[in-house]
N, C-alpha and C positions, 0 to 999 in steps of 0.2 A: 526629491527623486532618489530613493534608496532601494537597494535590492538586498535581501538577506544574504548572509555569508554562506553561500552554497554554490554548487556548480553553476556557472553562468551559461545560459542557453539562449538560443535565438528568441525563444518565446518570452523569456524574462527581459531581454533587451527590448523587445517590441512593446511589452507591457509598460516598461518604464518610460518609453518615448511616445506611447499612445499611437502606435502605427501597427499595420498588419505585419505578421511574422514573415510573410513572403517578401515584403519590402526590405526587411533587415537581411533576409537570406540573400537576396539579389545583390545588395550592396556589399555584404561581407564575403560571399562565396561565388558571386558571379563575375563576369567580365566587366570591363569599364563601360562598355555599351549597355549591358544589362543593368548596371547600377544607375546610369544616367536616365534610362527609361523608367526606372522604378521610383525615383525620388528626385527632389530638387537638389541643387548643389549644397544648399544650406543643410538640408536633412542628411545628405550623404556624409557631410562633415560631422554632424552631431552623432550619427550612428557610429562612425569610425572612432570618434573621440571617446564615446562611452565604452565601446568594446575594448579599446586600449586601456582605459583607466581601470576597467574591471578585469583586465587580463583574460578576456574571452579567447578561447581556443576552439576552433572548429573540430568536429569529429570527421576525419578524412573518409572513413568507411561509410558513415551515414551520408555524408555529402555526395560521395561517389554514387551511392545507390539512388539518391534522389535525382541527381543531375546528370548521371553518366559521365561526370567529369572527375578526374583524379587530381587536378591541379598539380600535376607532376610532368616535368620535362626531362627527356633523356638527352645527354650530351656525350658525343663521341669525339675524343681528342687523340692526337698522336701519342703523346706521353706527357704526364704531369711533372716529370723531372725537368722538363724544359721551362725555364723561367718565363719566357714569353707566353707559352701556352697556359701556364698556371695563372699568369696575370689576366689573360683573356677570360679564363674561367671565373676568376674573382668578379669580373664585371658581369658575367652571366648570372652568377649566384646572387650578387647584390641586387640586380634588376628583378630577379625572381622573388627575392624576399620582399622587395618594395611593392611588388604586385601580388603578394600572398600566394606565390607558387613555390614548389619544391623542386630541386634538381638532383639528379644523380649522374655521375660522370663515369665513363669507361675509357680505358686507355687501349687503343687499337694497335699501337706500335707501328702505324703506317702500313699495316698488313690488310689487304683487301678482304681476305677470308675472315680475319678477326673482326673487321668492320661489319661484315654481314652478320656474323654470329652474335656480336654484342648488340647490334642494332635490332635484330629480331628478338633478342632477350628483352630489351627495353620495351619493345612494342607488346610483347607478351605480358608485360606488367602494366599494360594499359596507360602508358604515357600519352599525353595529349598531342605531343609533337616532338620533333628531334632538332637539335642543333648539332651540326656536323663540322668539325674543324680539321678533318683529315682528307678532304677531297683531293683527288689526283687527276692530273691531266691525261694519264695513260689509260685509265679505266674509270668509267662512271657507271658501271653496270648496276650496282646496288642503289646508288642515288637515283638513277633513272627509274629503277623499279619502284622505289618509294614514291616518286612523283606520279608514276602511272597508277599507283594504288591510292592516290589522293591523301597520302600521309603529309600533314603539315610539316614543312622542312625549311630550315634556313641554314646556309653555310656561313662560317665565320673564319676569318683570317685568309683562307684560300677560296678562290672562286672556281666555278665550273659553268660552262655555257648553258643557258636555258634555266638556271636556278637562281633564286633569290639569295643574295650574299651580302655580308658586311665585311669589307676589307679596307686596308690602307690603300691609297692610290699609289700602288707599288711602281708602276712605270714612271710616274712623276718623281717618286723618291729616288729612283735610279738616275733620272735626268738631272736633278739638282745636285746629286753627288758628283756626277761627271762635270757639270758646270763649274763646281768648286775646284776640282783638280785641273781642268783645262785653263781656268782663269789664272792659275799659278804657273802656267807654262809647261805643265807635264804633257808629254806626248807618248812616252813609253809606259803604257798603262796595262795592268792585268786585272782580271776579275775572278774572284772565288764565287762561283755561280750557284753552289748548293745542289740540292737534288733536282734532277731534270723533270721529275713528275710533280713538283710542287709549284703552283702558280706564283707563290711568293718569290722564289728564286728566279723563275722564268721571266716574270714581269719586271722585276728589279733589274735583271741583266738586260732585258730588251730596252728598257728606258735608258739605261746607261749607254748601251751601244748606239742607240738612236741619236743621243746627244753628241757622242763622239763623231758619228758619221756626219751629222749636220755641220760639224766644224772641220770636216775633211780628215778626220783621224780614223784609221782602220786598225782594229786590235787583232793581232795574229791569233789563229784558232788555238794554238798551243798555250796561249796566255788566258784562255777562258777555261777554267778548271772546275769540273763538276765533282761533288763529293757529298757526304753526309753533312749535317748542319752543326756538328759538335766541334769542340776546341781541338781534339786530336786530329780531326780531318783538316782543320785549318793549319795545324802545324805541318802535317804531311804535304799539303798542297803548297805551303810556303817553302818547304824544303825542295820540292820539285822545281819551283820557279827560280829559287835562288841558286840552284846547282848549275844552271846554264851560264855560259860565258856572257851572254847579253841579259841584263837584269832589268826589270821594270823599275821606274822611279816612283811609281804610285800604284797602289792596289786597292780596289774596291771589293769589299766582302759583303755578301747579301744578308748576313746577320752578324751580330756582335760576337758570337761565340767563335765563328770562323775567324773574325778579325783578331780576337785575343790569341787564338792558336797561332795565327800568322805572326803576331808580335813576338811570340815565343821563338818561332823559327828565325826571325830576324836577329834576336838576341844570340841564338846559337851560332849564327853566321857572322857574329861580330858587328852587327848593324843595329841601328836604332830607328824606330818609327818616329817620323817627324823630322829626323835629321838626314838619314840616308834614303829612306823610302817613306812617302806619305801613305797613310792608311785611313780608310773610312769604313765603318761598319754600318749596321742597319738595325733599328728598333730602339736604340738608346736605352738599354737596360740600366738599372741603377748602378751596376758594376762599372759601366763605361767611364763615368766621371771619377772613379776612385782608384783606377789603375795607376801604377808608378808613372807611366806616360799616359795621360788621360786620352781617351779614345774619341775622336770625332765620329759622329753617328747620325744617321737619318732617323729622327724620332717618329715612331708610329704610335697612334693613340690606342694602345693595346687594351686597356681596361674599358675605354669607351666602345671599342669594337665589340667586346663581349656584351656590354650593356645593351647596345643597339640591336644586336642579334636577337636577344630575348624579346625586346620590344617589338621587333618586326614579326617574330613568331606569334606573339599575342595578337598582332593585327591580323595575321593569317587565320588564327583561331576565331576571330570575329568576322571572318568572311572577306577580308580585304585581300588585295593582291599587290603588296608593296614592291617597289622597284629596288634593285640592288643599290647599295650605298657605298661610295668611296669616301674615306675619311682622309683628311689633309696631313701629309707628312711635313716635317720641319727639319732642316739641316742644323745640327748643333756642332759648331766647329771648336775643336780642342787641340791639344798639343800634337797629337799624332798626325795631323795634316797641316801643320803650320807652314807658313810661306817658306819657300826654298831660299837659301842664301848662296 
């Protein structure tokens, strides 16, 4: 079974395998459902192995004209400079490659107007669907409009009511962070709650406060500080908390960057995380374990979140209606929240 050294086509692959060209096309260019309806599992494997061994590359323009499918997914994210967001996108892109799709990403900077403009630009380029990572709790106009237009859509990292999403179980993550601090005897606890329009910060804070309330602990309103999600905001919020005469003995930050900025504020005030104030972050970014005082953090499955969001979108493209998914958080305890002495 040999093919001359020339451009490998669907027709030449079909001839080599003695199957119809439409069978090869459905396996290599169609959805998983189309592939399974066209050939047996054994033949699907043979077609894909031969295509890979001969370095077959589909012609996107020709495929799009024949199938009205571009095999392209648009991705809207807040900002790729955020390590968490970038890791989620790596998962999206890995899944797309494994399913023979292409993605292109746009950074909306959490601006609803940019979200709409960039989303419409993606749709104008005939993407088959959208993955949206910048959903907001204060406005869902564009997302709702997309759903009303039957645009295949999956949210990632952040949720919004009525839409399919893949997120960490953020309320549970907040709860287990609170359990850890309460179990050490902390009662004067503050929260760096992040942006009030992001479900990540809202849900993590809600889970944390619910656990505290279940143990009879009420956190003063002035100790729940909203801000941007970056390290500078964490430092400023820490300065505010530490400037008062009554200081918290433990602080939960809804992401690692806020926690790192907070640890800088503690240092400036002559205090140490894990000795004077217990600190817990969220996401468990690779930096958390490498800090001079290693950071306790609630690990969220960032890459898996992105991977699953692409897979759920492909299910939608196949006509399914997948349910939202919550992925499991895990508390990683390090020096920044060690037991009090």
